[in-house]
C-alpha positions as CSV (number, residue, x, y, z in Angstrom):
1,K,0.0,0.0,0.0
2,H,1.3,3.5,-1.0
3,A,4.5,1.9,-2.5
4,E,4.6,4.7,-5.0
5,N,5.3,7.2,-2.2
6,M,8.2,5.0,-1.0
7,Y,10.1,4.6,-4.3
8,Y,8.7,1.1,-4.6
9,F,11.1,-0.1,-1.9
10,S,10.1,-3.2,0.0
11,E,9.2,-2.9,3.6
12,L,12.5,-4.5,4.6
13,A,14.4,-2.0,2.5
14,L,12.6,0.9,4.1
15,T,13.4,-0.3,7.6
16,L,17.1,-0.9,7.0
17,N,17.8,2.8,7.3
18,A,15.6,3.5,10.3
19,P,17.5,5.3,13.0
20,E,18.3,3.1,16.0
21,N,18.8,4.7,19.4
22,G,22.1,4.0,21.1
23,T,24.3,3.6,18.0
24,A,27.5,5.5,17.4
25,P,27.1,9.2,16.3
26,T,29.1,8.2,13.2
27,D,26.4,5.6,12.1
28,S,25.4,6.5,8.6
29,R,21.7,6.4,9.7
30,W,22.3,9.7,11.5
31,R,23.4,11.5,8.4
32,P,21.4,14.8,8.5
33,D,21.2,15.1,4.8
34,Q,19.7,11.6,4.5
35,R,17.2,12.3,7.3
36,L,16.1,15.5,5.5
37,M,15.8,13.7,2.2
38,E,13.7,10.9,3.7
39,N,11.4,13.5,5.1
40,G,10.9,15.0,1.7
41,R,12.9,18.2,2.4
42,W,14.9,18.0,-0.8
43,D,16.3,21.5,-1.0
44,E,17.5,21.4,2.6
45,A,18.9,17.9,2.1
46,N,21.0,19.2,-0.9
47,V,22.3,22.1,1.1
48,E,23.2,19.8,4.0
49,K,24.9,17.3,1.6
50,Q,27.1,20.1,0.2
51,R,28.0,21.1,3.8
52,L,29.0,17.6,4.7
53,E,31.0,17.1,1.5
54,E,32.9,20.3,2.1
55,K,33.6,19.3,5.7
56,Q,35.0,16.0,4.4
57,R,37.2,17.7,1.9
58,L,38.6,20.1,4.5
59,S,39.3,17.1,6.9
60,R,41.1,15.3,4.1
61,K,43.1,18.4,3.2
62,R,44.1,18.9,6.9
63,R,45.3,15.2,7.1
64,E,47.3,15.7,3.8
65,A,48.9,18.9,5.1
66,E,49.8,17.2,8.4
67,A,51.4,14.3,6.5
68,A,53.3,16.6,4.3
69,R,54.6,18.6,7.3
70,A,55.6,15.4,9.0
71,T,57.5,14.2,5.9
72,E,59.3,17.6,5.7
73,D,60.2,17.5,9.4
74,G,61.1,13.9,9.4
75,T,58.7,13.2,12.2
76,P,56.4,10.1,12.4
77,Y,52.9,10.6,11.1
78,D,50.1,8.3,12.2
79,P,47.5,8.4,9.4
80,Y,43.8,8.1,9.9
81,K,42.8,4.6,11.2
82,P,39.3,3.2,11.5
83,L,38.2,2.9,15.1
84,W,36.9,-0.7,15.0
85,F,38.5,-2.2,12.0
86,E,42.1,-3.0,10.9
87,W,43.7,-4.1,7.7
88,K,44.5,-7.8,7.8
89,K,45.2,-10.5,5.3
90,D,42.2,-12.8,4.8
91,P,43.4,-16.3,5.6
92,V,41.3,-17.7,2.8
93,T,41.7,-15.2,-0.1
94,Q,45.1,-13.9,1.1
95,E,43.8,-10.4,0.2
96,L,43.9,-7.4,2.6
97,A,40.5,-6.7,4.1
98,H,39.1,-4.6,7.0
99,V,38.6,-7.0,9.9
100,Y,36.7,-6.0,13.1
101,K,39.2,-5.5,15.9
102,G,36.7,-5.0,18.7
103,G,35.5,-2.1,20.8
104,Y,32.2,-1.1,19.2
105,W,29.9,-3.3,21.3
106,E,31.7,-2.3,24.5
107,S,31.3,1.4,23.6
108,K,27.6,0.8,22.7
109,E,27.0,-0.9,26.0
110,K,28.6,1.9,28.0
111,Q,27.2,4.5,25.6
112,D,30.7,6.0,25.5
113,W,31.2,7.4,22.0
114,S,34.1,9.7,23.0
115,L,36.4,8.1,20.5
116,C,34.1,8.9,17.6
117,P,35.1,11.9,15.4
118,D,32.6,14.6,14.6
119,I,31.8,13.6,11.0
120,F,28.4,15.3,10.6
């Protein structure tokens, strides 16, 4: 019923992106542009998406500048690393893959998201 208003997505597809309380503030379901779009506020969603993309570009440029300075100074530089995943060789395929290293569920249980960057 009313599928035409929901882009003909199945009920399952529609619920996959539903916000869930208690998840990390970096969870993609909290993207403000996405929430605006899903509420039919297209113009605001486009403005918000542009803001988020610019924030990401500035963050990347800052990391690149820090890496360049470290190279010039000869000081160690620790590049960005995911919080809960690490690159490891898959024992079956022998290819590098992101493998869960732990910590997310403990942070969720404690509701301590202090390690999460402000991405939105």
